[in-house]
N, C-alpha and C positions, 0 to 999 in steps of 0.2 A: 315747516308745518307746526300748527298750534297743538294738534293732538295726533299722535301716531300709536295705534294699537296693533300688536302683533301676536297672533296665536294665543290670545288671552283665555286662560282657564281658571275657574275657581270651583273647588270641590269641598263639600262638607261631608266627611265620611265617605260613604259610597255614592252620595248624591252629587252629580256634576251640575251646578247651577249655571255656570257659564262654560261653553264648550268650544273653545278654539276660535274666537272671533277675531277678525281683522278689519280695520278701517283707518282712514286718514282724513283729517279735516284741516285744510289750509287756513289762510288768514281770516279776517272778520267776516262772519256770516252766521246764520241761524240754521242749525241742523237738529232735526227732531229724532228722538228715539222712542219708538212706539212698539206695543206688543200686548198680548193678553196678560192677565194676572199670572205671576209665576214664570214669566218669560225670561227673567234674569236681568231686567232693566236696572233695578235698584242695586243689585249686587255689582253690576258693571260700573255704575256711578260711584259706588263706594271704593272700588279698586282705583278708578281714575282719580279720586280725591284723596287717596292714600289711607283711607280708614280701614281698608282690607288689603292684605298682601296677596298677590296672585299665587295660585298653585303652580302655574306654568305661564310662560309668555311674558310680555313686557308692555309697559305704557310709558310714553314720553310726552311730557307737557312742556311746550315751548323749548324743546331740546333737552329737557332734564328727565332722566329715568326716575320713575316714582319709587323705586326701591334703592338704587345705588346713590341717588341724589335727591332724597325725599324732601329735605328742607327747601332746596332751591325750587323743586317742583311745586311745593305748597305755596310758595310766594307768588306763583303765577296763576293760582286758582282762586276764584271766588265761588263759594258753594252756597246754594239756597236749597236746603233739604225740604222735604214735604212737611215735616213737623219741625218747627224752629224753637230753640230754647231762648226765649227773650224774657228778661226780668220784668214782671208786670208792675213792680213798685218803683222802677227807675224811670227817670225822664228820658226822652229820646236822646238828648245830647249827652247825658250821663252814660247811657248804655253804649253809644257809639264811641265815646271817649275811652271807655273800658276796653272795648273790642279793638280799637286802634292801638292801644298800649300792648295788648296781647299779640297783635300782628307786627309789633316792632316798628310802627310808624314813628319817626323821630318826634320828640316832644315839641320842638319849635315849629314843626310843620303840621302838627296834629289838628289844630283848629281849622286850618285851611283845607285839609283833606276831608274833614267832617263836613265842612261847608260845601265842598265839591260834590260829595255823595248825596247830601240833602237836596241840593239843586237838581242833580241828575235824576233823582227819584221823585221830584215834585213835592217834597214834604218839608220845605223850609219853615212853613207856618206851624209845623208840629214840633219844632225843636224843644220847647219847654213843656210839652204835654206828657202826662203820665202814661206809660205804655199800656197799662191795664185798662185805661179808659178809651183806648182807640178802637175803631172798628176793625174787623178781621182784615179788610182790604188795606187799611192804613198800617196794620202790623206787618203785613206781607211786604209793604214798601220799606218799612224800617229794616226788615230782614234783608231785603235786596240792597239797601244802602250799606249794611254791614258787609255783604258779599263784595261790594265795590271798593271797600277800604283797601288802600295800598295799590289801587289801579292794576288789578290782575289782567293777564293776557286772555285768560279763559274764564268764562262764566258757565257753571254747571247748575242747571235748575231742575229740580225734581218736583213734578206736578205743581208748577208755580201758581196756577190759578185755582187750585182745589179749594172749594168752600167759598169762592167769590161769587157775588151776584152778577148778572149779565153786564151791567154797566161797568162794574169793577173789572170784569174779565176783559172787556174792550179796552179800557184805559191801561190795564197792565200789559196787554199785547202791544199797544202803541209804545209804551215805555221800553219794552224789550227790543222792539224793532229799532228804536233810536239808539239803544246801547250797542246793537250789532254793527253800527257804523265803525266802532273802535274796538270791539271785543269779539272773540269767537264764542258763540253761545251754543251749548249743547243742552237741549231741552227734552226732558222725559215727560211723556204724557200718555194717557190712555184715551184721550179725546181726539178722534181723528179730525174733526172739524177745526180744532185748535191748531193741529199740526199743518193742515192744509192752508189755514189762514195766515200763518206767520213764518213757516219754514220754507227755505228754498230747496232743501234736500231732507229726506226722511229715511232713517235706517229702521227696518222692521225686524224685531226679535221674536223668536218662538223657540221654546224648549232649549234656551241657552245659546242659540245660534242666530247670526244675522242671516235672515232668509230672503231679504230683498233690500235693494238700495234704490230709492225712488227719487229721481230728479224732478222737482216741481217747477223748475224754471223753464227757460226756453230751449235748453239743450237736450230735449227728449229724443230718444232713439227712434220712436215710432209715431206715426200719425194715426188717429183713430176716427172712424166714421160710424155713425149710428143710422140704421135703416129700419123703419117699420112699414111693412108692406103686406098686401093680401095675396095669397097664392099657396102653392104647394111648397112646403119648406125645403124638401130635398132638391127640387128642381131649381128653386131660387138660389140656394146655397151653391149648387154646382155652377150656375151662371156667374155668380159673384166671384168665384175662384178663378174664372177665366180672365179676369181683369188684370192687366199688367200692374205690378207693384203691390197687389193684395197678397199678404203673407199668410193670413189666417182669417177664418170667419167663424164666429161663435153665434149660436142661435138659441132662442127661447120663445115659446108660444106666449102671446100676450092676450089671448082670448078670442073666441069666435074663429075667424079665418085669418086673423092678423098674426104675422110672424115678426119677431124683433131680432135683428142681427147687429153684431158689432164687428166691424172690419178693422183689422190691423194692417197698416200699409207702411211702405218705406217712408222714411222721413222726407218731408217737403213734397209729398205726392198727394194732391187733392183728387180723389177718385169720384167725387160726387157727380160731376157731369156725366161720366161714363155709366155710373150706377143708374142715374135718372134715365139715360138713353135706353139702357137694357130694359128697365121697368116699363117704359112707354112702348117699346117694340113688342114686349110680351103681353101687354095689356094688364099689368099688375098695378093696382091702385096703391099710391104711396100716402102714408099718414105722417111719416117723419123721415127726414133726411138731413142729418146734421153732422158737423165736424166738432170734435172735442179732444182734449188731452185725456188720457186714462185717469179715472177718478182714483184717489188714494184709497177709498174704501174697497174698490174692486181689487186693486193690487194687494191690499192688506189681506182680504179674505182668501184670495188665490194663494198667497205665499204661506199664510198660517195653516190653512186647511189642506194644503198639498204636502205638508210635513207628515211623515209617519207618526202616529200618536203612540206615546209610551204606554205600555201596559199598566193597568191600575194595580 
Protein backbone atom coordinates (compact mmCIF):
# COMPACT_ATOMS: atom_id res chain seq x y z
CA UNK A 1 0.00 0.00 0.00
CA UNK A 2 1.26 3.47 -0.87
CA UNK A 3 -0.75 5.20 1.89
CA UNK A 4 -2.31 3.57 4.96
CA UNK A 5 -4.13 5.73 7.52
CA UNK A 6 -5.46 4.21 10.74
CA UNK A 7 -7.68 5.98 13.33
CA UNK A 8 -5.97 9.31 12.60
CA UNK A 9 -6.76 12.08 15.08
CA UNK A 10 -5.46 15.63 15.44
CA UNK A 11 -6.57 17.90 18.26
CA UNK A 12 -5.70 21.53 18.90
CA UNK A 13 -6.63 22.09 22.53
CA UNK A 14 -10.28 21.11 22.83
CA UNK A 15 -10.84 21.31 19.07
CA UNK A 16 -10.60 18.01 17.19
CA UNK A 17 -9.72 18.94 13.61
CA UNK A 18 -9.38 15.34 12.41
CA UNK A 19 -11.51 12.76 14.18
CA UNK A 20 -10.48 9.14 13.71
CA UNK A 21 -10.21 8.68 9.94
CA UNK A 22 -9.18 5.47 8.16
CA UNK A 23 -8.33 4.85 4.52
CA UNK A 24 -5.90 2.99 2.27
CA UNK A 25 -4.60 3.85 -1.18
CA UNK A 26 -2.77 1.13 -3.11
CA UNK A 27 -0.50 1.57 -6.16
CA UNK A 28 -0.46 4.34 -8.81
CA UNK A 29 -3.78 6.18 -9.17
CA UNK A 30 -5.40 9.55 -8.42
CA UNK A 31 -7.54 9.84 -5.29
CA UNK A 32 -9.32 13.06 -4.43
CA UNK A 33 -9.90 14.49 -0.96
CA UNK A 34 -12.82 16.91 -0.94
CA UNK A 35 -14.89 18.69 1.68
CA UNK A 36 -16.18 22.09 2.76
CA UNK A 37 -13.89 24.66 4.36
CA UNK A 38 -12.85 23.54 7.82
CA UNK A 39 -13.47 19.86 7.07
CA UNK A 40 -9.91 18.89 8.08
CA UNK A 41 -8.39 18.33 4.62
CA UNK A 42 -5.28 20.47 5.03
CA UNK A 43 -4.64 19.21 8.57
CA UNK A 44 -4.84 15.66 7.21
CA UNK A 45 -2.35 16.44 4.45
CA UNK A 46 0.03 18.04 6.93
CA UNK A 47 0.01 14.87 9.02
CA UNK A 48 0.56 12.71 5.94
CA UNK A 49 3.56 14.85 4.96
CA UNK A 50 5.01 14.82 8.53
CA UNK A 51 4.57 18.57 9.08
CA UNK A 52 2.22 17.74 11.97
CA UNK A 53 2.40 14.79 14.36
CA UNK A 54 -0.89 12.95 14.97
CA UNK A 55 -2.53 13.17 18.37
CA UNK A 56 -3.56 9.54 17.94
CA UNK A 57 -3.43 6.97 15.18
CA UNK A 58 -0.88 6.30 12.48
CA UNK A 59 0.12 7.03 8.89
CA UNK A 60 2.33 4.78 6.76
CA UNK A 61 3.77 6.02 3.47
CA UNK A 62 5.16 3.24 1.25
CA UNK A 63 5.49 1.08 4.36
CA UNK A 64 7.20 3.68 6.57
CA UNK A 65 5.49 5.06 9.68
CA UNK A 66 5.54 8.87 9.58
CA UNK A 67 6.42 9.10 13.28
CA UNK A 68 8.75 6.17 13.95
CA UNK A 69 10.48 6.34 10.56
CA UNK A 70 9.84 9.92 9.54
CA UNK A 71 12.98 10.40 7.42
CA UNK A 72 12.29 7.32 5.31
CA UNK A 73 8.64 8.35 4.91
CA UNK A 74 9.62 11.86 3.78
CA UNK A 75 11.81 10.43 1.02
CA UNK A 76 8.72 8.76 -0.42
CA UNK A 77 6.66 11.98 -0.52
CA UNK A 78 6.46 14.77 -3.04
CA UNK A 79 4.37 17.63 -1.62
CA UNK A 80 2.80 20.53 -3.51
CA UNK A 81 1.18 22.84 -0.92
CA UNK A 82 -1.46 25.39 -1.87
CA UNK A 83 1.02 28.22 -1.24
CA UNK A 84 4.54 27.40 -2.34
CA UNK A 85 7.73 29.12 -1.21
CA UNK A 86 9.66 29.71 -4.43
CA UNK A 87 12.52 32.19 -4.61
CA UNK A 88 11.41 34.82 -7.17
CA UNK A 89 14.94 36.05 -7.92
CA UNK A 90 16.37 32.60 -8.71
CA UNK A 91 16.41 30.93 -12.09
CA UNK A 92 14.36 27.75 -12.41
CA UNK A 93 17.49 25.59 -12.72
CA UNK A 94 19.09 27.26 -9.68
CA UNK A 95 16.02 26.75 -7.53
CA UNK A 96 15.69 23.08 -8.48
CA UNK A 97 19.40 22.49 -7.90
CA UNK A 98 19.06 23.97 -4.42
CA UNK A 99 16.01 21.85 -3.67
CA UNK A 100 17.70 18.70 -5.01
CA UNK A 101 20.62 19.31 -2.64
CA UNK A 102 18.22 19.69 0.30
CA UNK A 103 16.61 16.37 -0.69
CA UNK A 104 20.00 14.65 -0.71
CA UNK A 105 19.95 13.85 -4.41
CA UNK A 106 23.55 12.70 -5.13
CA UNK A 107 25.61 15.45 -6.72
CA UNK A 108 26.69 13.41 -9.76
CA UNK A 109 23.06 12.53 -10.61
CA UNK A 110 21.56 15.90 -9.70
CA UNK A 111 21.64 17.34 -13.21
CA UNK A 112 19.95 14.32 -14.72
CA UNK A 113 17.27 14.31 -12.03
CA UNK A 114 16.51 18.00 -12.64
CA UNK A 115 16.27 17.32 -16.39
CA UNK A 116 13.83 14.46 -15.73
CA UNK A 117 11.55 16.66 -13.63
CA UNK A 118 11.68 19.54 -16.11
CA UNK A 119 10.67 17.17 -18.91
CA UNK A 120 7.92 15.56 -16.80
CA UNK A 121 6.39 18.98 -16.09
CA UNK A 122 6.84 20.34 -19.62
CA UNK A 123 9.04 23.27 -18.60
CA UNK A 124 12.43 22.46 -20.19
CA UNK A 125 12.20 25.76 -22.06
CA UNK A 126 11.94 27.65 -18.75
CA UNK A 127 15.20 26.31 -17.32
CA UNK A 128 17.04 29.66 -17.44
CA UNK A 129 14.05 31.91 -16.75
CA UNK A 130 13.80 34.03 -13.59
CA UNK A 131 11.00 32.56 -11.47
CA UNK A 132 9.56 35.93 -10.53
CA UNK A 133 8.91 36.64 -14.23
CA UNK A 134 6.91 33.48 -14.83
CA UNK A 135 3.12 33.25 -14.98
CA UNK A 136 1.25 31.72 -12.06
CA UNK A 137 0.67 28.54 -14.03
CA UNK A 138 4.36 28.25 -14.89
CA UNK A 139 5.32 28.74 -11.24
CA UNK A 140 2.94 25.93 -10.25
CA UNK A 141 4.72 23.66 -12.72
CA UNK A 142 8.07 24.60 -11.21
CA UNK A 143 6.70 23.75 -7.77
CA UNK A 144 5.46 20.41 -9.10
CA UNK A 145 8.90 19.72 -10.59
CA UNK A 146 10.30 20.35 -7.10
CA UNK A 147 7.83 17.83 -5.65
CA UNK A 148 9.00 15.24 -8.21
CA UNK A 149 12.68 15.53 -7.30
CA UNK A 150 14.10 12.22 -5.99
CA UNK A 151 11.22 10.32 -7.65
CA UNK A 152 8.81 9.92 -4.69
CA UNK A 153 6.29 7.09 -4.51
CA UNK A 154 3.49 9.41 -3.38
CA UNK A 155 2.52 12.87 -4.62
CA UNK A 156 0.34 14.95 -2.30
CA UNK A 157 -1.20 17.99 -3.98
CA UNK A 158 -3.12 20.65 -2.02
CA UNK A 159 -5.43 22.72 -4.26
CA UNK A 160 -3.02 22.30 -7.21
CA UNK A 161 -5.03 24.38 -9.70
CA UNK A 162 -5.92 27.27 -7.38
CA UNK A 163 -5.54 30.57 -9.23
CA UNK A 164 -5.03 29.03 -12.68
CA UNK A 165 -7.03 30.13 -15.70
CA UNK A 166 -9.27 27.54 -17.48
CA UNK A 167 -6.63 26.60 -20.07
CA UNK A 168 -3.93 26.22 -17.41
CA UNK A 169 -6.31 24.10 -15.32
CA UNK A 170 -6.89 21.75 -18.24
CA UNK A 171 -3.16 21.48 -18.96
CA UNK A 172 -2.33 20.88 -15.29
CA UNK A 173 -4.97 18.14 -15.03
CA UNK A 174 -3.45 16.42 -18.04
CA UNK A 175 -0.02 16.61 -16.45
CA UNK A 176 -1.26 15.11 -13.17
CA UNK A 177 -3.01 12.31 -15.07
CA UNK A 178 0.28 11.43 -16.79
CA UNK A 179 2.15 11.40 -13.48
CA UNK A 180 -0.44 9.01 -12.00
CA UNK A 181 0.86 6.27 -14.30
CA UNK A 182 3.89 5.94 -12.01
CA UNK A 183 2.90 7.71 -8.78
CA UNK A 184 0.12 7.52 -6.21
CA UNK A 185 -1.51 10.96 -6.24
CA UNK A 186 -3.63 12.28 -3.36
CA UNK A 187 -5.25 15.51 -4.50
CA UNK A 188 -7.10 17.88 -2.17
CA UNK A 189 -9.59 20.23 -3.78
CA UNK A 190 -12.87 21.99 -3.04
CA UNK A 191 -13.79 22.02 -6.75
CA UNK A 192 -16.09 19.04 -7.33
CA UNK A 193 -15.79 19.28 -11.13
CA UNK A 194 -12.02 18.92 -10.84
CA UNK A 195 -12.32 15.82 -8.66
CA UNK A 196 -14.88 14.30 -11.03
CA UNK A 197 -12.69 15.05 -14.08
CA UNK A 198 -9.43 13.60 -12.85
CA UNK A 199 -9.93 11.23 -9.90
CA UNK A 200 -10.88 7.57 -9.97
CA UNK A 201 -11.88 7.66 -6.32
CA UNK A 202 -12.89 10.48 -3.97
CA UNK A 203 -12.84 10.65 -0.17
CA UNK A 204 -15.37 13.13 1.24
CA UNK A 205 -14.47 14.85 4.53
CA UNK A 206 -16.78 16.74 6.85
CA UNK A 207 -16.16 17.88 10.43
CA UNK A 208 -12.93 15.93 10.63
CA UNK A 209 -14.36 12.62 9.43
CA UNK A 210 -14.42 10.63 6.19
CA UNK A 211 -18.17 10.59 5.49
CA UNK A 212 -18.14 8.98 2.04
CA UNK A 213 -15.79 7.02 -0.22
CA UNK A 214 -16.89 7.42 -3.84
CA UNK A 215 -15.67 5.15 -6.63
CA UNK A 216 -15.83 7.15 -9.86
CA UNK A 217 -14.61 4.21 -11.93
CA UNK A 218 -16.57 1.28 -13.28
CA UNK A 219 -16.69 -0.65 -10.01
CA UNK A 220 -19.72 1.17 -8.62
CA UNK A 221 -22.02 -0.65 -6.27
CA UNK A 222 -25.27 0.68 -7.70
CA UNK A 223 -26.88 1.51 -11.02
CA UNK A 224 -28.91 4.73 -11.20
CA UNK A 225 -31.87 5.58 -13.39
CA UNK A 226 -33.54 8.97 -13.80
CA UNK A 227 -37.21 9.37 -14.69
CA UNK A 228 -39.28 12.49 -15.34
CA UNK A 229 -42.95 11.67 -15.76
CA UNK A 230 -46.38 13.29 -15.42
CA UNK A 231 -48.79 11.88 -12.87
CA UNK A 232 -49.48 11.52 -9.15
CA UNK A 233 -46.16 11.27 -7.31
CA UNK A 234 -47.22 8.80 -4.61
CA UNK A 235 -48.82 6.41 -7.11
CA UNK A 236 -45.83 6.52 -9.47
CA UNK A 237 -43.36 5.97 -6.65
CA UNK A 238 -45.28 2.98 -5.34
CA UNK A 239 -45.34 1.43 -8.83
CA UNK A 240 -41.58 1.95 -9.28
CA UNK A 241 -40.84 0.22 -5.99
CA UNK A 242 -42.56 -2.94 -7.26
CA UNK A 243 -39.82 -3.42 -9.88
CA UNK A 244 -37.33 -6.17 -9.08
CA UNK A 245 -33.82 -4.86 -8.21
CA UNK A 246 -35.07 -1.31 -7.41
CA UNK A 247 -33.60 -0.57 -3.99
CA UNK A 248 -34.74 3.01 -3.44
CA UNK A 249 -36.71 5.77 -5.17
CA UNK A 250 -36.14 9.48 -4.48
CA UNK A 251 -38.64 12.02 -5.76
CA UNK A 252 -38.81 15.78 -6.36
CA UNK A 253 -41.35 17.95 -8.19
CA UNK A 254 -40.01 19.62 -11.32
CA UNK A 255 -42.95 21.93 -12.03
CA UNK A 256 -46.59 21.66 -13.18
CA UNK A 257 -47.57 17.97 -13.11
CA UNK A 258 -44.09 16.67 -13.87
CA UNK A 259 -42.38 14.56 -11.25
CA UNK A 260 -38.67 13.71 -11.20
CA UNK A 261 -37.44 10.42 -9.71
CA UNK A 262 -34.04 8.86 -9.19
CA UNK A 263 -34.03 5.08 -8.89
CA UNK A 264 -31.18 3.22 -7.23
CA UNK A 265 -30.92 -0.34 -8.46
CA UNK A 266 -28.70 -3.36 -8.04
CA UNK A 267 -25.46 -3.31 -10.01
CA UNK A 268 -25.77 -4.40 -13.66
CA UNK A 269 -29.58 -4.10 -13.63
CA UNK A 270 -31.00 -1.79 -16.30
CA UNK A 271 -34.61 -1.22 -15.24
CA UNK A 272 -35.49 1.28 -17.97
CA UNK A 273 -37.48 -1.18 -20.14
CA UNK A 274 -39.68 -2.14 -17.19
CA UNK A 275 -40.06 1.53 -16.12
CA UNK A 276 -41.16 2.46 -19.66
CA UNK A 277 -43.60 -0.48 -19.75
CA UNK A 278 -45.27 0.60 -16.48
CA UNK A 279 -45.56 4.22 -17.62
CA UNK A 280 -47.18 3.16 -20.92
CA UNK A 281 -49.59 0.81 -19.14
CA UNK A 282 -50.66 3.56 -16.73
CA UNK A 283 -50.79 6.30 -19.37
CA UNK A 284 -48.09 8.43 -17.72
CA UNK A 285 -46.28 10.66 -20.26
CA UNK A 286 -42.48 10.42 -20.02
CA UNK A 287 -40.22 13.45 -20.51
CA UNK A 288 -36.93 11.78 -19.49
CA UNK A 289 -35.77 8.22 -18.89
CA UNK A 290 -32.02 7.87 -18.61
CA UNK A 291 -29.31 5.83 -16.97
CA UNK A 292 -26.35 7.33 -15.16
CA UNK A 293 -23.77 6.85 -12.47
CA UNK A 294 -24.48 8.85 -9.30
CA UNK A 295 -23.10 12.37 -9.63
CA UNK A 296 -20.32 13.34 -7.25
CA UNK A 297 -22.16 16.53 -6.31
CA UNK A 298 -25.20 14.51 -5.21
CA UNK A 299 -23.08 12.15 -3.12
CA UNK A 300 -21.16 15.09 -1.64
CA UNK A 301 -24.29 16.98 -0.59
CA UNK A 302 -25.90 13.88 0.89
CA UNK A 303 -22.79 12.94 2.85
CA UNK A 304 -21.96 16.41 4.17
CA UNK A 305 -25.48 17.53 5.08
CA UNK A 306 -26.47 14.21 6.64
CA UNK A 307 -23.74 14.78 9.25
CA UNK A 308 -25.05 16.25 12.54
CA UNK A 309 -23.91 19.87 12.63
CA UNK A 310 -21.79 21.03 15.55
CA UNK A 311 -23.28 23.68 17.77
CA UNK A 312 -21.93 27.18 17.14
